[in-house]
Wavefront OBJ file of the C-alpha trace (Angstrom):
o trace
v -8.768 -15.573 28.716
v -6.026 -12.919 29.258
v -2.999 -13.174 27.129
v 0.050 -13.675 29.592
v 3.320 -11.565 29.148
v 5.501 -13.223 26.728
v 7.818 -14.018 29.233
v 5.420 -14.813 31.951
v 6.632 -17.540 34.097
v 4.631 -20.833 33.610
v 5.263 -22.287 36.919
v 7.387 -21.801 39.919
v 10.407 -21.264 37.502
v 10.081 -19.793 33.858
v 12.111 -17.845 31.359
v 13.589 -14.564 32.627
v 12.662 -15.137 36.287
v 16.178 -14.986 37.618
v 16.585 -11.795 35.504
v 13.566 -10.171 37.501
v 15.020 -11.409 40.827
v 18.436 -10.032 40.093
v 17.315 -6.317 39.332
v 14.977 -6.600 42.391
v 17.936 -7.393 44.557
v 19.861 -4.553 43.016
v 17.480 -2.217 43.552
v 16.893 -3.155 47.335
v 20.671 -3.289 47.537
v 20.684 0.458 46.436
v 18.053 1.487 48.875
v 19.817 -0.080 51.913
v 23.165 1.283 50.750
v 21.714 4.661 50.168
v 19.758 4.507 53.501
v 22.793 4.027 55.435
v 24.314 7.026 53.866
v 21.709 9.447 54.722
v 22.356 11.926 57.456
v 20.412 14.955 59.152
v 20.172 17.985 56.273
v 19.870 15.365 53.284
v 17.174 16.412 51.022
v 14.815 14.291 49.004
v 16.768 15.446 45.659
v 19.926 14.392 47.154
v 18.737 10.941 48.081
v 16.986 10.502 44.771
v 20.389 11.576 43.046
v 22.385 9.341 45.242
v 20.064 6.430 44.070
v 20.257 7.201 40.423
v 23.996 7.430 40.384
v 24.535 3.737 42.707
v 22.262 2.129 39.804
v 23.793 3.710 37.046
v 27.368 2.885 38.414
v 26.011 -0.751 38.353
v 24.989 -0.834 34.917
v 21.474 0.571 34.929
v 20.603 2.576 31.769
v 16.683 2.662 31.730
v 14.064 2.995 34.063
v 10.510 2.421 34.572
v 10.585 5.654 36.704
v 13.659 7.458 38.096
v 14.188 7.385 41.932
v 11.850 9.080 44.359
v 12.300 10.038 47.841
v 9.998 11.108 50.328
v 10.704 12.551 53.825
v 8.303 13.496 56.782
v 4.993 13.741 56.226
v 5.494 13.306 52.486
v 5.847 9.611 53.315
v 1.920 9.567 54.012
v 1.673 11.948 50.587
v 0.085 14.640 53.110
v -1.528 17.273 50.752
v -0.677 15.377 47.623
v -3.154 16.878 44.527
v -1.239 16.544 41.547
v 1.424 14.144 40.248
v 4.197 17.203 40.278
v 4.102 16.584 44.327
v 5.440 12.984 43.900
v 8.700 14.483 42.881
v 11.753 15.050 45.279
v 12.000 18.300 47.114
v 14.257 20.026 49.081
v 12.926 18.859 52.054
v 15.689 18.013 54.365
v 15.774 15.021 56.828
v 16.065 15.470 60.682
v 16.565 13.050 63.341
v 13.710 10.601 63.723
v 12.162 11.463 60.634
v 10.529 8.710 58.408
v 11.646 8.414 54.873
v 10.892 6.212 51.731
v 13.050 5.291 48.990
v 11.530 4.303 45.465
v 13.357 2.975 42.592
v 12.256 1.281 39.379
v 15.206 0.360 37.432
v 15.212 -1.798 34.309
v 18.442 -3.832 33.861
v 19.366 -6.557 30.890
v 15.813 -5.797 29.955
v 14.219 -6.724 33.211
v 12.193 -4.140 35.424
v 11.949 -3.935 39.124
v 9.828 -1.305 41.096
v 10.735 -1.323 45.081
v 10.090 0.542 47.880
v 12.061 0.904 51.039
v 10.640 2.400 54.282
v 12.410 3.414 57.477
v 13.607 6.453 59.665
v 16.573 8.246 60.343
v 17.112 7.159 63.854
v 14.396 5.447 65.995
v 10.608 6.076 65.245
v 8.264 3.848 66.963
v 5.410 4.734 64.662
v 7.343 3.930 61.669
v 8.138 0.688 63.482
v 4.683 -0.366 64.183
v 3.844 0.584 60.397
v 6.441 -1.674 59.199
v 5.118 -4.518 61.573
v 1.681 -4.587 60.437
v 2.749 -4.501 56.896
v 3.712 -8.139 57.352
v -0.024 -8.983 57.453
v -0.857 -7.354 53.976
v 1.971 -9.188 52.309
v 0.437 -12.516 53.583
v -3.054 -11.626 52.959
v -2.547 -10.312 49.301
v -0.985 -13.473 47.927
v -3.255 -15.688 49.760
v -6.203 -13.547 48.106
v -4.776 -13.936 44.836
v -4.177 -17.757 44.943
v -7.782 -17.808 45.967
v -8.707 -16.311 42.833
v -10.485 -13.222 44.055
v -10.882 -10.177 41.919
v -8.144 -7.519 41.990
v -10.956 -5.285 42.834
v -12.124 -7.262 45.590
v -8.564 -7.596 47.378
v -8.066 -3.971 46.810
v -11.481 -3.354 48.857
v -10.240 -6.001 51.556
v -6.873 -4.249 52.035
v -8.482 -1.329 52.650
v -10.846 -2.747 55.318
v -7.624 -4.366 56.985
v -6.022 -1.081 57.053
v -9.187 0.197 58.670
v -9.150 -2.285 61.195
v -5.650 -1.412 61.959
v -6.429 2.323 62.237
v -4.540 3.480 59.063
v -5.211 5.143 56.127
v -5.103 3.886 52.667
v -2.065 6.300 50.968
v -1.739 3.968 47.988
v -4.917 5.467 46.767
v -2.857 8.811 46.131
v -1.049 7.370 43.429
v -2.019 8.017 39.820
v -4.892 5.904 39.233
v -5.161 4.655 42.770
v -3.083 1.625 42.387
v -1.932 -0.782 44.709
v -0.196 -2.738 42.099
v 0.824 -2.543 38.087
v 2.079 -5.170 35.816
v 5.750 -5.254 34.915
v 7.229 -6.907 31.832
v 10.506 -7.215 29.709
v 11.603 -4.038 28.104
v 13.251 -4.339 24.725
v 16.942 -3.114 24.434
v 17.032 0.265 22.585
v 19.695 2.756 21.868
v 17.549 5.664 22.855
v 16.360 5.427 26.478
v 14.202 8.390 26.842
v 12.519 9.496 29.793
v 9.645 12.013 30.504
v 8.554 13.587 34.066
v 10.464 10.979 35.240
v 9.520 7.959 33.570
v 11.008 5.819 31.081
v 9.202 6.093 27.772
v 10.601 2.272 26.600
v 8.789 0.894 30.067
v 5.847 2.893 29.738
v 5.012 1.493 26.216
v 4.911 -1.951 27.426
v 2.425 -0.936 30.106
v 0.295 1.039 27.547
v 0.478 -2.121 25.060
v -0.891 -4.168 28.129
v -3.654 -1.560 28.827
v -4.863 -1.617 24.974
v -4.823 -5.491 24.909
v -6.305 -5.973 28.211
v -8.911 -3.334 27.324
v -9.712 -5.634 24.265
v -10.015 -8.806 26.461
v -11.538 -7.512 29.585
v -8.789 -7.151 32.008
v -6.525 -4.259 33.303
v -2.616 -4.245 34.046
v -3.505 -1.552 36.863
v -4.854 -3.076 40.113
v -7.222 -0.440 41.586
v -10.857 -0.358 42.928
v -12.210 0.586 39.504
v -14.649 -2.004 37.344
v -11.642 -2.628 34.977
v -10.020 -4.454 37.976
v -13.107 -6.878 38.607
v -11.021 -10.060 37.637
v -8.447 -12.378 39.145
v -4.760 -11.308 38.798
v -3.696 -11.980 34.992
v -0.354 -14.264 34.563
v 2.695 -12.431 34.936
v 4.620 -10.011 37.521
v 2.815 -7.676 39.623
v 4.681 -4.616 41.424
v 2.642 -4.641 44.562
v 2.783 -1.612 47.106
v 0.605 -1.526 50.210
v 1.072 1.925 51.423
v -0.020 2.456 55.089
v -0.583 6.114 56.647
v -1.157 7.407 60.164
v -1.187 11.092 61.504
v 1.675 12.125 58.645
v 3.667 9.031 58.903
v 3.577 6.689 55.801
v 5.274 3.407 55.452
v 5.040 0.638 52.630
v 6.769 -2.148 50.958
v 6.889 -2.753 47.315
v 7.925 -5.958 45.418
v 7.253 -8.252 42.650
v 4.498 -11.013 42.815
v 4.495 -13.709 40.464
v 1.154 -15.007 39.097
v 1.181 -18.345 37.135
v -0.902 -19.718 34.189
v -2.485 -22.158 36.522
v -3.462 -19.219 39.010
v -0.755 -19.929 41.878
v 0.931 -16.945 43.090
v 4.130 -16.253 45.021
v 6.187 -13.499 46.199
v 9.356 -13.605 43.735
v 11.865 -13.344 46.564
v 11.794 -13.533 50.506
v 15.593 -12.505 50.534
v 14.259 -8.813 50.980
v 14.998 -6.289 53.887
v 11.463 -6.134 55.001
v 11.121 -10.003 55.145
v 14.300 -10.128 57.205
v 13.007 -7.387 59.491
v 9.847 -9.319 60.158
v 11.757 -12.505 60.914
v 14.312 -10.693 63.460
v 11.088 -9.434 65.185
v 9.486 -12.979 65.384
v 6.597 -12.025 63.046
v 7.597 -14.178 60.111
v 5.284 -17.222 61.011
v 3.034 -19.406 59.046
v 0.186 -16.961 59.224
v 2.329 -14.206 58.090
v 4.148 -16.020 54.982
v 0.685 -16.574 53.092
v 0.086 -20.266 54.169
v -2.505 -19.638 56.711
v -6.424 -19.354 55.620
v -9.047 -16.445 56.067
v -8.510 -12.836 56.835
v -5.385 -12.216 58.885
v -6.148 -10.576 62.385
v -4.911 -7.145 62.521
v -1.499 -6.455 64.718
v -2.699 -3.442 66.388
v -5.383 -0.833 66.524
v -5.539 3.071 66.285
v -5.543 3.441 70.138
v -2.677 1.243 70.528
v -0.564 3.397 68.091
v -1.740 6.660 69.409
v -0.387 5.487 72.656
v 2.882 4.851 70.878
v 2.766 8.392 69.451
v 2.419 10.042 72.702
v 4.767 8.089 74.679
v 7.477 9.241 71.664
v 6.456 12.651 72.003
v 6.858 12.819 75.786
l 1 2 3 4 5 6 7 8 9 10 11 12 13 14 15 16 17 18 19 20 21 22 23 24 25 26 27 28 29 30 31 32 33 34 35 36 37 38 39 40 41 42 43 44 45 46 47 48 49 50 51 52 53 54 55 56 57 58 59 60 61 62 63 64 65 66 67 68 69 70 71 72 73 74 75 76 77 78 79 80 81 82 83 84 85 86 87 88 89 90 91 92 93 94 95 96 97 98 99 100 101 102 103 104 105 106 107 108 109 110 111 112 113 114 115 116 117 118 119 120 121 122 123 124 125 126 127 128 129 130 131 132 133 134 135 136 137 138 139 140 141 142 143 144 145 146 147 148 149 150 151 152 153 154 155 156 157 158 159 160 161 162 163 164 165 166 167 168 169 170 171 172 173 174 175 176 177 178 179 180 181 182 183 184 185 186 187 188 189 190 191 192 193 194 195 196 197 198 199 200 201 202 203 204 205 206 207 208 209 210 211 212 213 214 215 216 217 218 219 220 221 222 223 224 225 226 227 228 229 230 231 232 233 234 235 236 237 238 239 240 241 242 243 244 245 246 247 248 249 250 251 252 253 254 255 256 257 258 259 260 261 262 263 264 265 266 267 268 269 270 271 272 273 274 275 276 277 278 279 280 281 282 283 284 285 286 287 288 289 290 291 292 293 294 295 296 297 298 299 300 301 302 303 304 305 306 307 308 309 310 311 312
């Protein structure tokens, strides 16, 4: 049996769980605040710098990774081939353009990793992708509770995306991950980062990887054989990422897996969950309480019609 994180919650509450919830809310508050300040002409680099400044002003001194911002077709990782393409560029926002803000701060030793997707003004394609992500949130937690392997859940999410008419864009991330483990980061006088990633937090993930290799599990959730096991106890940053014709959208938040195999989302007080509630999408089936494989909310043909209507 895999060894849990040293501060992995044993049940619905546990040591440090409030610390993770607090830093996740801080990161989402940052994303909402910066999103409200974006204007036509803002660059990805400026948006990422705004997030970094907002978080450091509130006490963040270390990172799993520095903030990212992706605009336009870069939200769907169009043409991404090498890791350097993930870093912010001088691409400027225009009206109606989709954007994603991604931040992974460490605060008081606790780590979060969040993704916030929206558009600068109305964009019906972004709206549709965000609506359909609700089904993925419900399905993932239910599948983890059912004890499916991480690899199988990944493939099932792929199948659900295909049924909805979307492309899997988290496949473009390093190692093709839909999720990765997060844990406590020891306070250190030096907080170096290289190539955008905090070295203190990465050391913890590396230790998890070494331990997991010995014990037959992986801290990275992808379609490889190494993910052919149920989720290990601890916290997982989960980020299903949909793509459609150069538009991408995702959420990213922490999933808690307990030692007895239960699973739950760390917090429902998040922007995308409130959005689904406001749009009438937050029912029993979409909160992970339903059984089976949820039906997709739309099809590629439906979304094509939305795209054509927007362009008209």
